[in-house]
TISE-489653 format. One line per 8 residues: their letters; for each residue x, y, z of C-alpha. Coordinates in Angstrom, 1 decimal, always signed. Layout:
BEGIN
A) X/Y/Z  ...
END
This chain:
BEGIN
MILLNAAE) +0.2/+0.2/+0.4  +1.2/+2.7/-0.7  +2.0/+5.3/+1.7  +2.0/+9.4/+1.6  +2.8/+12.6/+3.7  +1.0/+15.8/+3.3  +3.6/+17.7/+1.7  +3.2/+14.9/-1.3
SRELDRIS) -0.7/+14.8/-1.1  -1.0/+18.8/-1.3  +1.5/+18.0/-4.6  -0.5/+14.9/-6.7  -3.3/+17.8/-6.1  -1.5/+21.0/-7.5  +0.0/+18.8/-10.2  -3.3/+17.1/-11.0
QDKYGIAS) -4.5/+20.2/-11.5  -2.3/+22.4/-12.5  -0.8/+20.1/-15.7  -3.3/+17.6/-16.5  -6.6/+19.6/-16.0  -8.3/+17.7/-13.8  -10.8/+20.7/-12.0  -10.2/+21.4/-8.0
YSLMTRAG) -13.9/+21.2/-7.6  -14.6/+17.6/-9.9  -12.0/+16.3/-6.8  -13.6/+18.0/-3.5  -17.4/+16.6/-5.4  -16.1/+13.0/-6.2  -14.3/+13.1/-2.5  -17.0/+14.7/-0.4
ESVADAVV) -19.6/+12.2/-2.3  -17.4/+9.0/-2.0  -17.9/+9.6/+2.4  -21.2/+9.8/+1.6  -21.2/+6.2/-0.1  -19.3/+4.7/+2.7  -21.9/+6.3/+5.7  -24.4/+5.0/+3.9
EKFPEAIT) -22.7/+1.7/+2.9  -20.6/+1.3/+7.4  -24.8/+2.1/+8.7  -27.7/+1.1/+5.9  -29.9/+1.3/+8.5  -28.5/+2.6/+11.9  -28.4/+6.3/+10.4  -31.0/+8.7/+10.5
DVMVVAGK) -30.0/+12.6/+11.3  -26.4/+13.1/+10.3  -24.8/+16.1/+11.4  -21.7/+17.5/+9.4  -18.8/+19.4/+11.1  -17.5/+21.7/+9.1  -13.9/+23.7/+9.0  -13.0/+26.8/+6.9
GNNGGDGF) -10.5/+24.9/+4.2  -11.2/+22.0/+1.7  -11.9/+19.6/+4.4  -15.5/+21.6/+5.3  -15.6/+22.1/+1.9  -15.6/+17.9/+1.8  -18.2/+17.6/+4.6  -20.4/+19.7/+2.6
VAGRRLAE) -20.6/+17.9/-0.5  -20.5/+14.5/+1.8  -24.0/+16.9/+3.2  -25.3/+17.4/-0.2  -25.3/+13.7/-1.5  -27.2/+12.1/+2.0  -28.9/+15.0/+2.3  -30.8/+14.7/-1.4
AGFKVRAI) -30.8/+10.9/-1.1  -33.4/+11.6/+1.9  -31.6/+11.9/+4.7  -31.5/+14.5/+7.7  -28.4/+16.9/+7.6  -27.1/+19.1/+9.6  -23.8/+21.1/+9.4  -22.1/+23.2/+12.2
LLGRVADL) -19.5/+25.6/+10.6  -17.1/+26.3/+12.9  -16.3/+29.9/+11.7  -18.2/+32.4/+9.6  -20.0/+31.7/+6.5  -17.4/+34.8/+4.4  -14.9/+33.0/+5.9  -15.3/+30.3/+3.3
KGDAARAY) -13.2/+30.5/-0.4  -12.7/+28.9/-3.4  -14.5/+25.3/-3.6  -15.2/+25.2/+0.3  -17.7/+27.9/-0.7  -19.4/+26.8/-3.2  -20.1/+23.4/-1.2  -20.8/+25.3/+1.1
RDFRESGG) -23.5/+26.6/-1.0  -24.5/+23.3/-3.1  -25.1/+22.1/+0.4  -27.6/+25.3/+1.5  -29.1/+24.4/-2.5  -30.2/+20.9/-0.9  -32.5/+21.7/+1.8  -29.4/+21.3/+4.6
AVVEAIDE) -29.2/+23.9/+7.8  -25.9/+25.4/+8.8  -25.4/+27.1/+12.3  -22.0/+29.6/+12.4  -20.5/+27.7/+15.4  -17.9/+30.7/+16.7  -18.5/+30.5/+20.8  -18.6/+27.5/+22.7
ATLEAAFK) -22.2/+27.9/+23.9  -23.3/+28.5/+20.3  -21.3/+25.1/+19.8  -22.9/+23.2/+21.9  -26.8/+24.2/+21.7  -25.8/+23.3/+18.2  -25.0/+19.8/+18.6  -29.2/+19.2/+20.1
PRPSAVID) -30.9/+17.0/+19.6  -28.2/+14.4/+19.3  -27.1/+13.4/+16.2  -27.0/+9.7/+15.4  -24.0/+10.0/+13.4  -21.2/+12.8/+12.4  -19.2/+13.2/+9.6  -15.7/+15.1/+10.8
AIFGTGLN) -14.8/+17.1/+8.3  -13.0/+19.8/+11.0  -9.2/+19.3/+9.8  -7.7/+17.7/+7.0  -4.1/+16.2/+6.3  -2.5/+20.0/+6.4  -2.7/+20.0/+10.2  +0.5/+21.0/+11.6
AEVKGIQR) -0.4/+22.4/+14.9  -1.9/+22.0/+18.4  -5.1/+22.2/+18.6  -7.2/+24.9/+20.1  -10.2/+26.9/+20.9  -13.3/+26.6/+18.9  -12.3/+23.1/+16.8  -10.4/+21.6/+20.3
HAISIVNS) -13.8/+22.3/+22.3  -16.2/+20.6/+19.1  -13.6/+17.8/+18.8  -14.6/+16.9/+22.5  -18.1/+17.2/+22.3  -17.6/+14.8/+19.3  -15.9/+12.1/+21.1  -18.9/+12.8/+23.8
LGVPVVAV) -21.3/+11.6/+21.6  -20.8/+7.9/+21.9  -22.7/+8.2/+17.9  -20.7/+6.7/+14.8  -17.7/+9.4/+13.2  -16.1/+9.1/+9.9  -13.7/+10.7/+8.8  -13.3/+13.1/+5.9
DIASGVNS) -9.9/+12.0/+4.7  -8.4/+11.7/+7.7  -9.1/+12.2/+12.5  -9.3/+15.7/+13.0  -6.1/+16.6/+15.3  -4.5/+13.7/+14.2  -0.7/+14.3/+12.4  -1.2/+13.3/+8.9
DTGAVMGD) +2.7/+12.8/+8.9  +3.1/+11.1/+12.1  +0.3/+9.6/+13.2  +1.2/+12.0/+16.5  -2.4/+13.7/+18.4  -2.0/+17.9/+18.0  -3.7/+18.4/+21.8  -7.1/+15.8/+20.9
AVQAVLTA) -8.6/+14.3/+18.0  -11.5/+12.9/+16.2  -12.1/+9.2/+17.8  -14.0/+8.4/+14.3  -15.3/+4.4/+13.5  -14.2/+5.0/+9.7  -11.9/+7.4/+7.6  -12.5/+7.9/+3.5
TFGFAKYG) -8.5/+8.5/+2.3  -8.7/+10.4/-1.3  -6.5/+9.0/-3.6  -3.3/+7.4/-1.3  -3.1/+6.2/+3.3  -0.9/+8.2/+5.0  +1.9/+8.2/+7.3  -0.5/+9.1/+10.1
HVSFPGAG) -3.1/+6.6/+9.4  -1.1/+3.4/+9.9  +0.9/+4.8/+12.5  +0.5/+4.9/+16.3  -1.4/+7.1/+18.4  -3.4/+8.3/+14.6  -3.8/+4.1/+13.4  -5.9/+4.0/+16.9
LCGELKIV) -8.4/+7.1/+16.0  -8.6/+6.6/+12.2  -10.7/+3.2/+12.4  -12.0/+0.9/+9.1  -10.0/+2.7/+6.6  -11.1/+3.3/+3.2  -9.0/+4.3/+0.6  -11.1/+6.3/-2.4
DIGFAGRA) -10.1/+7.1/-6.0  -11.2/+10.8/-6.5  -9.9/+10.8/-9.9  -5.7/+12.3/-9.2  -3.7/+11.9/-12.2  -1.5/+9.0/-12.9  +1.3/+10.5/-13.9  +0.6/+12.9/-10.8
LEEIAPRG) +1.3/+10.0/-8.6  +4.7/+9.0/-11.3  +6.3/+12.0/-10.2  +5.4/+12.7/-6.8  +7.7/+9.4/-7.1  +6.8/+9.1/-3.2  +8.8/+6.4/-1.0  +6.5/+5.2/+1.2
RFLEAGDI) +4.7/+1.5/+1.7  +2.6/-0.1/+4.4  +3.5/-3.5/+4.4  +1.3/-6.1/+3.9  +1.0/-9.8/+2.8  +1.1/-9.2/-0.6  +3.8/-6.9/-0.3  +5.7/-10.0/+0.8
RPLIHRRP) +4.6/-13.0/-0.5  +7.1/-12.3/-4.0  +9.4/-12.5/-1.5  +10.0/-16.1/-0.5  +11.0/-18.2/-2.8  +10.0/-21.9/-2.8  +12.5/-24.3/-2.9  +13.5/-26.7/-4.8
ENSHKGMY) +13.3/-30.5/-4.7  +17.6/-30.8/-4.5  +18.2/-28.3/-1.9  +21.3/-28.4/+0.7  +22.0/-26.3/+3.5  +25.1/-25.3/+2.2  +22.3/-23.3/-0.3  +20.0/-20.8/+2.2
GHPLVIAG) +23.0/-19.5/+4.5  +25.7/-19.6/+7.4  +24.6/-16.8/+9.5  +26.9/-16.0/+13.1  +25.7/-15.0/+16.2  +28.3/-12.9/+18.2  +26.5/-12.7/+21.2  +25.9/-13.5/+25.4
SRGKSGAV) +27.1/-12.8/+28.4  +27.2/-13.8/+32.1  +23.7/-13.8/+32.9  +22.1/-13.8/+29.2  +22.6/-16.6/+27.3  +18.9/-16.3/+26.1  +19.4/-13.6/+23.8  +21.9/-16.0/+22.6
LLASRAAL) +19.3/-18.9/+21.9  +16.9/-17.1/+21.6  +18.6/-15.4/+17.8  +19.9/-18.1/+17.1  +16.6/-20.6/+17.6  +15.1/-18.1/+15.2  +17.6/-17.8/+12.5  +17.3/-22.1/+12.3
RMGAGLVT) +13.4/-21.9/+11.8  +13.7/-18.6/+9.5  +15.1/-21.6/+7.3  +19.1/-20.9/+7.7  +20.9/-23.5/+6.6  +23.7/-23.1/+9.5  +24.0/-21.4/+12.3  +27.4/-21.0/+14.8
AAVPQCVQ) +27.1/-19.2/+17.8  +30.1/-17.5/+19.4  +30.0/-16.7/+22.7  +32.3/-16.0/+25.5  +33.1/-18.8/+27.9  +31.1/-18.6/+31.0  +28.2/-19.6/+28.4  +28.8/-21.9/+25.9
PIIAAGQA) +27.8/-24.5/+28.3  +24.4/-23.2/+28.6  +24.1/-22.3/+25.0  +25.2/-25.5/+23.5  +23.1/-27.3/+25.7  +20.5/-25.2/+24.6  +19.9/-26.4/+21.3  +21.5/-29.5/+19.4
ELMTESIA) +21.7/-28.1/+16.2  +23.4/-25.1/+16.5  +27.2/-24.8/+17.0  +29.1/-23.0/+19.0  +32.4/-21.2/+19.4  +33.6/-20.6/+22.2  +35.8/-17.3/+22.9  +37.8/-16.0/+26.0
DRDGHFDG) +36.0/-13.9/+28.6  +36.0/-11.7/+31.4  +34.1/-10.8/+34.1  +31.3/-12.8/+32.0  +31.8/-10.8/+28.5  +34.0/-11.2/+25.7  +37.4/-10.5/+26.6  +38.1/-7.9/+23.5
AHALDALK) +42.1/-8.4/+23.5  +42.1/-12.3/+22.5  +37.9/-12.5/+21.5  +39.4/-10.8/+18.1  +41.6/-12.9/+17.3  +39.1/-15.8/+17.7  +36.6/-13.7/+15.9  +38.5/-13.5/+12.5
MIIEGKNS) +39.3/-17.2/+12.0  +35.6/-17.9/+13.1  +34.2/-15.6/+10.4  +35.4/-17.2/+7.7  +32.5/-19.2/+5.6  +29.8/-16.7/+7.1  +27.3/-15.3/+4.8  +26.1/-12.7/+7.6
LIVGPGIG) +26.8/-11.8/+11.8  +24.2/-10.4/+14.4  +26.6/-8.5/+16.5  +24.7/-7.9/+20.4  +21.6/-9.7/+21.6  +23.4/-10.7/+25.5  +26.3/-8.8/+24.7  +27.1/-6.1/+27.5
VSDDTKLL) +27.8/-2.5/+27.2  +31.9/-2.2/+28.1  +34.6/-1.5/+26.6  +36.1/-5.0/+25.1  +32.3/-4.1/+23.7  +32.6/-0.9/+22.0  +35.8/-2.7/+20.6  +34.6/-5.4/+19.4
IEWLITEA) +31.6/-3.4/+17.5  +34.8/-1.0/+16.0  +36.5/-4.1/+14.8  +33.8/-5.4/+12.7  +33.0/-2.8/+11.3  +35.8/-1.8/+10.7  +37.8/-5.4/+9.6  +35.4/-7.9/+9.8
SEPHRPIL) +32.2/-6.8/+6.4  +32.6/-7.2/+3.6  +30.3/-6.1/+0.3  +28.5/-10.1/+0.5  +28.4/-10.0/+5.0  +26.0/-8.1/+6.3  +26.1/-7.5/+10.0  +23.2/-6.8/+11.1
IDADGLNA) +23.3/-4.8/+15.4  +21.4/-5.2/+17.7  +20.5/-4.3/+21.7  +23.5/-3.7/+23.9  +25.5/-3.6/+20.0  +23.8/-0.5/+19.3  +25.0/+1.0/+22.9  +27.9/+0.8/+21.7
LAAIGCDF) +28.1/+1.9/+19.1  +25.9/+5.5/+20.2  +29.0/+5.7/+22.9  +31.5/+5.0/+19.6  +29.6/+7.8/+17.8  +26.8/+5.9/+15.4  +28.5/+7.6/+12.4  +31.1/+4.7/+12.3
ARRASGPI) +28.5/+2.4/+11.1  +30.0/+4.7/+7.4  +33.5/+3.1/+7.8  +31.8/-0.3/+6.6  +32.5/-1.9/+3.4  +29.9/-4.2/+3.2  +25.9/-3.5/+4.4  +25.1/-3.1/+8.0
VLTPHPGE) +21.5/-3.3/+9.5  +20.2/-1.5/+12.4  +17.1/-2.4/+14.5  +16.8/-0.5/+17.0  +13.5/-0.2/+19.9  +13.0/+4.0/+20.5  +15.0/+3.7/+23.8  +18.5/+2.7/+21.7
ASRLLNQA) +17.4/+5.0/+18.9  +16.5/+7.8/+20.7  +20.9/+7.2/+21.9  +22.2/+7.0/+18.4  +20.4/+10.0/+17.7  +21.4/+11.7/+21.0  +17.5/+13.0/+21.5  +15.0/+12.2/+24.2
TSVVNADR) +13.2/+9.2/+23.5  +9.7/+10.7/+23.3  +11.1/+13.1/+20.4  +12.0/+9.7/+18.6  +8.2/+7.6/+19.6  +6.9/+11.5/+18.5  +7.7/+11.3/+14.8  +9.6/+7.2/+14.8
VSAARRLA) +9.3/+7.9/+11.0  +11.9/+11.1/+10.8  +13.5/+9.1/+13.8  +14.3/+6.7/+11.2  +14.5/+8.3/+8.3  +17.8/+10.3/+10.2  +19.4/+7.5/+11.3  +19.5/+6.4/+8.4
EKTGACVL) +21.0/+9.3/+6.8  +22.9/+9.7/+9.6  +24.9/+6.3/+9.5  +24.2/+5.2/+5.6  +22.4/+1.3/+7.3  +19.0/+0.7/+6.6  +17.5/+0.7/+9.7  +14.5/-0.8/+12.0
VKGARSVI) +12.5/+1.6/+14.8  +10.6/-1.4/+16.3  +7.3/-1.4/+18.1  +3.8/-1.3/+17.1  +3.2/-0.2/+14.1  +8.1/-0.7/+13.3  +9.6/+1.2/+10.6  +11.6/+0.0/+8.4
ASPDGTVL) +13.7/+3.5/+6.5  +17.4/+3.0/+4.0  +19.6/+6.3/+2.9  +18.0/+6.8/-0.5  +14.3/+7.6/+1.9  +12.2/+4.4/+1.7  +10.7/+3.8/+4.0  +8.4/+0.8/+5.4
INSSGNPG) +5.7/+0.8/+7.6  +4.8/-2.8/+9.7  +0.9/-3.8/+9.5  +1.3/-7.0/+11.9  +1.9/-8.2/+15.0  -0.3/-7.2/+17.9  +0.2/-6.3/+21.9  +1.1/-10.1/+23.4
MSTPGMGD) +4.7/-8.9/+21.4  +5.3/-6.9/+24.5  +7.1/-10.1/+26.2  +11.0/-11.1/+26.9  +13.1/-11.7/+24.0  +10.9/-10.5/+20.9  +13.7/-8.1/+19.7  +16.6/-11.7/+19.8
ALSGIVGA) +14.2/-13.5/+17.5  +13.5/-10.8/+15.2  +17.6/-10.0/+15.3  +17.8/-13.5/+14.3  +15.2/-13.7/+12.0  +16.6/-10.8/+10.1  +19.7/-12.4/+10.0  +18.8/-15.1/+9.2
LLGQSKSS) +16.8/-13.6/+5.5  +20.1/-11.5/+4.9  +22.5/-14.8/+5.3  +20.3/-16.9/+2.4  +21.9/-15.6/-0.8  +24.2/-12.9/-1.8  +21.9/-11.1/-3.6  +19.5/-10.6/-1.1
QPLDALAV) +18.5/-6.7/-0.1  +19.4/-5.3/+3.5  +15.8/-3.5/+2.9  +14.3/-6.7/+1.3  +15.6/-8.7/+4.5  +14.2/-6.8/+7.1  +10.6/-6.1/+5.1  +10.4/-9.5/+5.0
GVFVHGYA) +12.1/-10.0/+8.8  +9.7/-7.8/+10.2  +6.6/-8.9/+8.9  +7.1/-12.9/+9.4  +7.7/-11.7/+13.2  +4.5/-9.7/+13.5  +2.4/-12.5/+11.2  +3.8/-15.3/+13.2
ADRVAARI) +2.8/-13.5/+16.4  -0.8/-12.8/+15.3  -1.4/-16.5/+14.4  -0.2/-17.6/+17.4  -2.3/-15.0/+19.7  -5.4/-16.2/+17.3  -5.2/-19.6/+18.6  -3.8/-19.0/+22.7
GRVGYITG) -4.6/-15.2/+23.4  -2.8/-12.1/+23.4  -2.0/-12.0/+26.5  +0.3/-14.7/+27.5  +2.6/-16.2/+25.2  +6.2/-16.1/+24.8  +8.5/-15.9/+22.5  +9.4/-18.9/+22.4
DLIEELPS) +5.9/-19.1/+21.3  +6.4/-16.9/+18.0  +9.7/-18.8/+17.6  +8.0/-22.6/+16.8  +5.4/-20.7/+14.6  +8.2/-19.5/+12.2  +7.6/-22.0/+9.3  +3.9/-22.3/+9.9
ALEAIAR) +4.0/-19.0/+8.9  +5.7/-18.7/+6.3  +4.2/-21.4/+4.8  +0.9/-19.8/+4.8  +2.0/-16.1/+3.9  +4.2/-18.4/+1.0  +0.3/-19.9/-0.6
END
């Protein structure tokens, strides 16, 4: 699914009109009528009295068109304009006049008392046409009070383009936002529709074609996508009958420390379940017996340790030999943060990377990278993949975690630009960004994934994909890995419930999940 930001949406509209001659009111008419049609389709019998709550811009104009369409179809329709009719311009003013000519009544709400009175009697449904995709400031005043009232009514709300108060680029709530049950958006989905918290406020998303010029989209060339099963299916290849394990990669997991052997096992098991031909774990000597006993199919290499973690002075010499023949490196789960870890990360990036040997850095490996400077990743000769959660991303970007969480799309883009790496910022609706500007938002997963070890499993999944083919692109490996990770969790949740399953349950589900997607 293509995703647009607000600037791209405006440009699509402008080019369609200025270059390809599509009339602006024609676009508004199709937009508003599609909203009305969506209301009737969604609530065929429950809607009797519809209230349009309109702002002064073109989103309000779309709302007036929707109201006109419903009035002509025999519904009782009222409208509240948050401002004065004299403030309406252009297409919005024309849509207002057409609505009035259809018999629709409009109240100009310029103060809270007028606004509150206008909602009486309570309507059976509301069309939210207050703000569109251009909102970029905190909602205040009469608009904020209108949103509060709409949310308090307890009736279905259908949003025009995006739920008012949601930032269309980030999904952030700009002070307060409408809780819609359905959003009809025009042409293409927006980042705010699929990014939390906006994704939870827009309700069901209906994308409608209102006649934008196809060539206009080609000129804009948007780089955003919402990952769904159909996007992933072509990237999963069935194995030929004459397969052997040497065909499917050999990732090396460099991880673990005293008390954190589980992270190694989870990453390694996930790599095996994801189809890696061979998997080796290079681990501190103090935990090697635990890890070797924990997974019979896993090969282990014991590295000298100091105080329960890798001894940097000796680890590098050992790893020089162990790394030979490995197709990808998975570095960081349970590794701990120390000067030895920083030394290890520096060496791996500058000495162990090769054009066809990608390195995935996760967990404490990312914290070590933050300590030495995340632009250090640019020194690698091969692909680098970073998989931070928001806290780790904040350290890499030297920003507060709250800033990252407020706009994970921008955070992922900044980190990809700064490091030259492909980046996955984890969380609900994880965000992938590559240095070329591509942004992917994942659709799979559920709240039950909030449990220990999920990130370790994801590292193993993506690391296995990175190592399975020399032609594999890091972006593809991240896309497949994060979607399958969440999809497997969704299958587990459907079977045993959304609370209480553990990472091991997800790992065991990976083969079935892959098979189901590939069908």
